[in-house]
Biopython code that builds the backbone (N, CA, C, O; Angstrom):
import numpy as np
from Bio.PDB.StructureBuilder import StructureBuilder

atoms = [
    (1, "MET", "N", (53.398, -0.397, -77.753)),
    (1, "MET", "CA", (54.501, 0.363, -77.028)),
    (1, "MET", "C", (54.106, 1.895, -76.744)),
    (1, "MET", "O", (54.285, 2.408, -75.639)),
    (2, "PRO", "N", (53.545, 2.589, -77.855)),
    (2, "PRO", "CA", (53.238, 4.011, -77.666)),
    (2, "PRO", "C", (52.254, 4.176, -76.445)),
    (2, "PRO", "O", (52.292, 5.276, -75.893)),
    (3, "GLY", "N", (51.416, 3.276, -75.969)),
    (3, "GLY", "CA", (50.575, 3.368, -74.871)),
    (3, "GLY", "C", (51.463, 3.427, -73.664)),
    (3, "GLY", "O", (51.270, 4.310, -72.828)),
    (4, "ASN", "N", (52.454, 2.520, -73.510)),
    (4, "ASN", "CA", (53.102, 2.670, -72.270)),
    (4, "ASN", "C", (54.085, 3.982, -72.014)),
    (4, "ASN", "O", (54.396, 4.403, -70.900)),
    (5, "ARG", "N", (54.545, 4.586, -73.399)),
    (5, "ARG", "CA", (55.207, 5.786, -73.304)),
    (5, "ARG", "C", (54.318, 6.893, -72.849)),
    (5, "ARG", "O", (54.712, 7.704, -72.011)),
    (6, "ASN", "N", (53.130, 6.948, -73.379)),
    (6, "ASN", "CA", (52.120, 7.902, -72.690)),
    (6, "ASN", "C", (51.783, 7.607, -71.288)),
    (6, "ASN", "O", (51.493, 8.607, -70.631)),
    (7, "ILE", "N", (51.756, 6.652, -70.762)),
    (7, "ILE", "CA", (51.632, 6.514, -69.419)),
    (7, "ILE", "C", (52.785, 6.805, -68.577)),
    (7, "ILE", "O", (52.663, 7.175, -67.409)),
    (8, "LEU", "N", (53.942, 6.634, -69.185)),
    (8, "LEU", "CA", (55.199, 7.238, -68.484)),
    (8, "LEU", "C", (55.104, 8.710, -68.414)),
    (8, "LEU", "O", (55.400, 9.321, -67.387)),
    (9, "TYR", "N", (54.720, 9.252, -69.431)),
    (9, "TYR", "CA", (54.719, 10.884, -69.604)),
    (9, "TYR", "C", (53.713, 11.443, -68.619)),
    (9, "TYR", "O", (53.969, 12.498, -68.039)),
    (10, "LEU", "N", (52.377, 10.671, -68.360)),
    (10, "LEU", "CA", (51.459, 10.933, -67.358)),
    (10, "LEU", "C", (51.850, 10.922, -65.981)),
    (10, "LEU", "O", (51.490, 11.734, -65.129)),
    (11, "ILE", "N", (52.709, 9.820, -65.806)),
    (11, "ILE", "CA", (53.121, 9.546, -64.463)),
    (11, "ILE", "C", (54.190, 10.832, -64.062)),
    (11, "ILE", "O", (54.048, 11.546, -63.069)),
    (12, "ILE", "N", (55.161, 10.938, -64.951)),
    (12, "ILE", "CA", (56.218, 12.065, -64.899)),
    (12, "ILE", "C", (55.546, 13.473, -64.845)),
    (12, "ILE", "O", (56.054, 14.298, -64.085)),
    (13, "GLY", "N", (54.465, 13.821, -65.570)),
    (13, "GLY", "CA", (53.803, 14.977, -65.412)),
    (13, "GLY", "C", (53.083, 15.182, -63.857)),
    (13, "GLY", "O", (52.982, 16.228, -63.216)),
    (14, "ALA", "N", (52.655, 13.895, -63.517)),
    (14, "ALA", "CA", (51.734, 14.172, -62.147)),
    (14, "ALA", "C", (52.926, 14.413, -61.033)),
    (14, "ALA", "O", (52.815, 15.217, -60.108)),
    (15, "LEU", "N", (53.994, 13.652, -61.250)),
    (15, "LEU", "CA", (54.957, 13.950, -60.140)),
    (15, "LEU", "C", (55.571, 15.361, -60.095)),
    (15, "LEU", "O", (55.850, 15.870, -59.010)),
    (16, "VAL", "N", (55.768, 15.946, -61.165)),
    (16, "VAL", "CA", (56.231, 17.367, -61.407)),
    (16, "VAL", "C", (55.031, 18.194, -60.875)),
    (16, "VAL", "O", (55.451, 19.134, -60.200)),
    (17, "VAL", "N", (53.700, 18.159, -60.951)),
    (17, "VAL", "CA", (52.933, 18.914, -60.547)),
    (17, "VAL", "C", (52.572, 18.582, -58.854)),
    (17, "VAL", "O", (52.171, 19.481, -58.116)),
    (18, "VAL", "N", (52.736, 17.459, -58.475)),
    (18, "VAL", "CA", (52.819, 17.262, -57.054)),
    (18, "VAL", "C", (54.086, 17.758, -56.411)),
    (18, "VAL", "O", (53.872, 18.198, -55.282)),
    (19, "ALA", "N", (55.323, 17.815, -56.790)),
    (19, "ALA", "CA", (56.417, 18.558, -56.334)),
    (19, "ALA", "C", (56.118, 19.804, -56.432)),
    (19, "ALA", "O", (56.328, 20.407, -55.380)),
    (20, "ALA", "N", (55.671, 20.501, -57.359)),
    (20, "ALA", "CA", (55.381, 21.823, -57.453)),
    (20, "ALA", "C", (54.439, 22.358, -56.382)),
    (20, "ALA", "O", (54.750, 23.359, -55.736)),
    (21, "VAL", "N", (53.412, 21.777, -56.204)),
    (21, "VAL", "CA", (52.186, 21.921, -55.137)),
    (21, "VAL", "C", (53.079, 21.924, -53.738)),
    (21, "VAL", "O", (53.026, 22.892, -52.980)),
    (22, "LEU", "N", (53.699, 21.053, -53.526)),
    (22, "LEU", "CA", (54.278, 20.779, -52.153)),
    (22, "LEU", "C", (55.364, 21.913, -51.980)),
    (22, "LEU", "O", (55.544, 22.526, -50.928)),
    (23, "GLY", "N", (55.997, 22.091, -53.042)),
    (23, "GLY", "CA", (57.042, 23.178, -52.852)),
    (23, "GLY", "C", (56.399, 24.784, -52.533)),
    (23, "GLY", "O", (56.895, 25.680, -51.851)),
    (24, "TYR", "N", (55.359, 24.763, -53.154)),
    (24, "TYR", "CA", (54.611, 26.158, -53.066)),
    (24, "TYR", "C", (53.838, 26.235, -51.587)),
    (24, "TYR", "O", (53.726, 27.271, -50.932)),
    (25, "SER", "N", (53.325, 24.914, -51.196)),
    (25, "SER", "CA", (52.813, 25.088, -49.846)),
    (25, "SER", "C", (53.959, 25.195, -48.938)),
    (25, "SER", "O", (53.812, 25.987, -48.007)),
    (26, "LEU", "N", (55.118, 24.533, -49.020)),
    (26, "LEU", "CA", (55.927, 24.925, -47.757)),
    (26, "LEU", "C", (56.675, 26.228, -47.921)),
    (26, "LEU", "O", (57.224, 26.639, -46.898)),
    (27, "PHE", "N", (56.818, 27.066, -49.187)),
    (27, "PHE", "CA", (57.052, 28.260, -49.261)),
    (27, "PHE", "C", (56.148, 29.083, -48.679)),
    (27, "PHE", "O", (56.596, 30.107, -48.163)),
    (28, "GLN", "N", (54.812, 28.851, -48.633)),
    (28, "GLN", "CA", (53.696, 29.748, -47.919)),
    (28, "GLN", "C", (53.691, 29.432, -46.474)),
    (28, "GLN", "O", (53.195, 30.225, -45.673)),
    (29, "GLU", "N", (54.223, 28.304, -46.100)),
    (29, "GLU", "CA", (54.179, 28.119, -44.485)),
    (29, "GLU", "C", (55.329, 28.807, -44.146)),
    (29, "GLU", "O", (55.234, 29.338, -43.039)),
    (30, "LYS", "N", (56.368, 28.980, -44.702)),
    (30, "LYS", "CA", (57.502, 29.321, -43.954)),
    (30, "LYS", "C", (57.677, 30.831, -44.284)),
    (30, "LYS", "O", (58.632, 31.370, -43.724)),
    (31, "LYS", "N", (56.970, 31.542, -45.041)),
    (31, "LYS", "CA", (56.933, 32.875, -45.351)),
    (31, "LYS", "C", (56.510, 33.757, -44.061)),
    (31, "LYS", "O", (55.464, 33.490, -43.469)),
    (32, "GLN", "N", (57.181, 34.604, -43.725)),
    (32, "GLN", "CA", (56.675, 35.438, -42.692)),
    (32, "GLN", "C", (55.465, 36.349, -43.030)),
    (32, "GLN", "O", (55.362, 36.892, -44.130)),
    (33, "PRO", "N", (54.537, 36.494, -42.019)),
    (33, "PRO", "CA", (53.571, 37.313, -42.464)),
    (33, "PRO", "C", (53.801, 38.990, -42.423)),
    (33, "PRO", "O", (54.601, 39.341, -41.556)),
    (34, "GLU", "N", (53.363, 39.794, -43.029)),
    (34, "GLU", "CA", (53.572, 41.270, -42.836)),
    (34, "GLU", "C", (52.511, 41.919, -41.999)),
    (34, "GLU", "O", (51.337, 41.551, -41.936)),
    (35, "GLY", "N", (53.070, 42.950, -41.349)),
    (35, "GLY", "CA", (52.148, 43.681, -40.671)),
    (35, "GLY", "C", (52.543, 43.589, -38.950)),
    (35, "GLY", "O", (53.726, 43.515, -38.615)),
    (36, "VAL", "N", (51.666, 43.599, -38.136)),
    (36, "VAL", "CA", (51.733, 43.626, -36.624)),
    (36, "VAL", "C", (51.425, 42.076, -36.213)),
    (36, "VAL", "O", (50.541, 41.311, -36.600)),
    (37, "GLN", "N", (52.579, 41.892, -35.205)),
    (37, "GLN", "CA", (52.193, 40.675, -34.503)),
    (37, "GLN", "C", (51.961, 40.710, -33.195)),
    (37, "GLN", "O", (52.735, 41.432, -32.568)),
    (38, "ILE", "N", (51.179, 40.184, -32.613)),
    (38, "ILE", "CA", (50.682, 40.376, -31.032)),
    (38, "ILE", "C", (50.700, 39.020, -30.400)),
    (38, "ILE", "O", (49.845, 38.183, -30.691)),
    (39, "ASN", "N", (51.731, 38.768, -29.475)),
    (39, "ASN", "CA", (51.915, 37.630, -28.613)),
    (39, "ASN", "C", (51.480, 37.732, -27.267)),
    (39, "ASN", "O", (51.837, 38.737, -26.651)),
    (40, "ILE", "N", (50.758, 36.865, -26.674)),
    (40, "ILE", "CA", (50.411, 37.134, -25.162)),
    (40, "ILE", "C", (51.074, 35.838, -24.648)),
    (40, "ILE", "O", (50.735, 34.716, -25.024)),
    (41, "GLY", "N", (52.005, 36.082, -23.796)),
    (41, "GLY", "CA", (52.712, 34.790, -23.041)),
    (41, "GLY", "C", (52.867, 35.051, -21.576)),
    (41, "GLY", "O", (52.202, 35.966, -21.091)),
    (42, "PRO", "N", (53.701, 34.327, -20.789)),
    (42, "PRO", "CA", (53.875, 34.504, -19.568)),
    (42, "PRO", "C", (54.391, 35.837, -19.090)),
    (42, "PRO", "O", (54.118, 36.269, -17.970)),
    (43, "ASP", "N", (55.140, 36.475, -19.956)),
    (43, "ASP", "CA", (55.838, 37.793, -19.750)),
    (43, "ASP", "C", (54.885, 38.824, -20.104)),
    (43, "ASP", "O", (55.169, 39.986, -19.813)),
    (44, "GLY", "N", (53.750, 38.553, -20.714)),
    (44, "GLY", "CA", (52.741, 39.652, -21.022)),
    (44, "GLY", "C", (52.437, 39.736, -22.305)),
    (44, "GLY", "O", (52.604, 38.775, -23.056)),
    (45, "LEU", "N", (51.958, 40.881, -22.709)),
    (45, "LEU", "CA", (51.748, 41.290, -24.080)),
    (45, "LEU", "C", (52.684, 41.948, -24.871)),
    (45, "LEU", "O", (53.004, 43.101, -24.581)),
    (46, "LYS", "N", (53.157, 41.390, -25.808)),
    (46, "LYS", "CA", (54.142, 41.746, -26.704)),
    (46, "LYS", "C", (53.631, 42.161, -28.173)),
    (46, "LYS", "O", (53.107, 41.326, -28.911)),
    (47, "ILE", "N", (53.800, 43.391, -28.519)),
    (47, "ILE", "CA", (53.581, 43.855, -29.948)),
    (47, "ILE", "C", (54.695, 44.136, -30.913)),
    (47, "ILE", "O", (55.373, 45.156, -30.795)),
    (48, "GLN", "N", (54.927, 43.155, -31.977)),
    (48, "GLN", "CA", (55.982, 43.628, -32.914)),
    (48, "GLN", "C", (55.512, 43.986, -34.193)),
    (48, "GLN", "O", (54.553, 43.412, -34.709)),
    (49, "ASN", "N", (56.236, 45.055, -34.822)),
    (49, "ASN", "CA", (56.003, 45.496, -35.941)),
    (49, "ASN", "C", (56.751, 44.907, -37.059)),
    (49, "ASN", "O", (57.970, 45.063, -36.989)),
    (50, "LYS", "N", (56.304, 44.274, -38.061)),
    (50, "LYS", "CA", (56.958, 43.406, -39.004)),
    (50, "LYS", "C", (57.288, 44.315, -40.102)),
    (50, "LYS", "O", (57.869, 43.891, -41.100)),
]
sb = StructureBuilder()
sb.init_structure("model")
sb.init_model(0)
sb.init_chain("A")
sb.init_seg("    ")
for serial, (resi, resn, name, xyz) in enumerate(atoms, 1):
    if name == "N":
        sb.init_residue(resn, " ", resi, " ")
    sb.init_atom(name, np.array(xyz, "f"), 0.0, 1.0, " ", f" {name:<3s}", serial, name[0])
structure = sb.get_structure()
């Protein structure tokens, strides 16, 4: 039985690590970049200071 408990702890730990990595990845993706943003579109050139 101790072997089964160790495998369970390993699986739970792996799931926690995966959740943390996915959360951090989503946080970085949603975070707005700082600095100057330059957009070129049909209305012409737009420069926005962030």
